[in-house]
C-alpha positions, -999 to +999 in steps of 0.1 A: +007+181+227+009+143+232-009+110+230-041+106+249-041+068+244-017+042+257-025+017+229-003+022+199-017-006+176-049-027+177-047-061+194-051-078+161-021-059+146-001-065+178-006-103+175+001-103+137+033-083+141+046-105+170+037-137+151+051-127+117+082-107+127+092-124+159+117-107+181+121-078+156+084-072+158+082-074+196+111-050+200+095-025+176+062-027+195+080-021+228+097+010+214+066+023+197+050+043+226+082+064+230+084+070+192+049+082+190+053+104+221+084+120+205+066+126+172+036+141+189+059+165+207+079+175+177+050+178+153+026+192+179+000+165+176-028+152+198-028+115+191-061+095+191-066+058+193-052+034+167-072+029+135-085-006+127-077-023+094-039-022+089-016-049+103+019-037+093+020-002+108+008+019+137-019+043+123-037+070+143-060+099+136-043+129+151-052+166+156-026+192+145-019+224+163-042+243+139-071+220+148-070+201+116-071+163+114-044+142+099-032+106+100+000+095+117+015+063+102+046+047+118+059+017+098+080-011+111+114-020+097+096-045+073+076-016+057+087+003+026+089+035+047+113+056+026+099+043-006+064+053+004+075+088+013+093+092-020+062+080-039+038+102-020+060+132-028+060+123-064+022+119-065+020+152-046-015+146-032-031+137-066-043+101-064-031+096-028-032+116+005-007+145+006+024+139+027+026+166+053+057+155+073+081+126+073+108+113+097+134+091+082+148+077+114+115+065+128+098+057+095+069+080+104+046+097+079+021+125+087-006+123+060-036+142+049-068+127+063-090+114+035-126+124+041-149+106+045-124+078+042-149+049+041-140+017+023-152+015-013-154-022-018-163-027-054-151+004-071-164+013-106-139+003-133-140+038-148-130+053-114-102+027-110-090+035-145-088+073-137-069+065-105-044+043-124-037+070-149-029+094-120-007+068-102+012+057-132+035+087-137+071+090-147+093+073-121+112+095-097+150+098-102+157+082-067+161+045-065+129+024-060+125-014-062+116-028-095+084-047-099+105-079-106+122-074-072+090-068-053+072-098-068+102-121-063+102-112-026+065-118-024+067-152-041+096-162-018+075-152+012+045-171-001+063-205+002+059-209+041+022-200+038+014-232+019+017-223-018+027-254-036+060-257-055+042-261-088+023-229-083+054-210-073+074-224-102+046-214-126+045-179-111+083-174-113+083-185-149+053-162-157+070-132-141+102-139-162+080-140-193+061-108-185+094-090-177+108-099-211+081-080-230+075-053-203+066-018-214+084+014-202+082+013-164+060+037-145+056+044-108+033+017-094+011+016-062+022-021-058-007-031-035-038-019-052-068-039-039-101-029-024-086-026+011-065+004+000-092+023-019-112+049+000-141+072-007-127+108-010-149+139-014-120+156-032-108+129-055-137+104-057-113+075-051-081+078-031-054+051-029-036+046+004-008+023+018+013+019-014+041-005-017+058+015-044+079+000-072+087+007-109+073-015-136+044-026-158+011-007-153-008-039-159+004-052-125-016-026-105-046-034-127-041-071-122-039-066-084-073-049-085-088-076-107-076-103-083-093-084-054-084-108-026-101-137-045-135-119-046-159-133-071-164-115-104-127-115-115-135-121-152-159-092-153-134-069-136-107-080-160-128-072-191-139-039-176-105-026-165-088-037-198-115-018-217-114+013-195-076+016-194-066+002-228-040-020-211-034-054-227-060-078-214-036-108-214-010-090-193-036-078-168-049-114-166-014-129-161-004-104-134-037-111-116-028-148-117+006-141-102-010-120-075-032-150-068+000-170-060+019-144-039-012-132-020 
């Protein structure tokens, strides 16, 4: 079985990758058709057109040899490919799609297809709280980045995008303060906003595209509160703090940090 489509990513994703990752991104795009063709052969997949929405990976609906649908995701060298596979194995299809296959060399993941898989938008705080409880499990024994490492890298990356030095200095200081009084670390999704929450007939809400790390559960809650600067952040903050029992001040402060690193 093989790919029926020459396109491996959407035009929007292609432009984003070439612009943000330069020669590395263009080389990855050039190699991508052969990588997908090889995966299709080895995993016996019929590959459909690329899915819209993501910008960091090639994502396709595929049909497996038994006729079932799945999702093929091939991440670039900038993606947390091995970390994502480890986290998905740890979650074992609970709050996230089940991991069906993985390939270390290409950074490819074959995932359960979430049905119906439509975007949720404004999820109910009670549903998000249940999701967070399922995500925030005991960390795996394998090495994963810490929340401090992840947020540091994001803040450093935010400087060229126009964040002011004052805002960055405040965010670095706030992270140091939050890390001082941090609770016992748990496995975090690391990128929990409305773009990565889907309707799922099995779970109610499913989380996709994690950027896994180990740290304070209030970070994921704060990421959802920030919500890509959607209005209503104060109401979301009050609601998720009440639904989860997480300290409101820590959720608020992490949401503000997310507002700086984007």
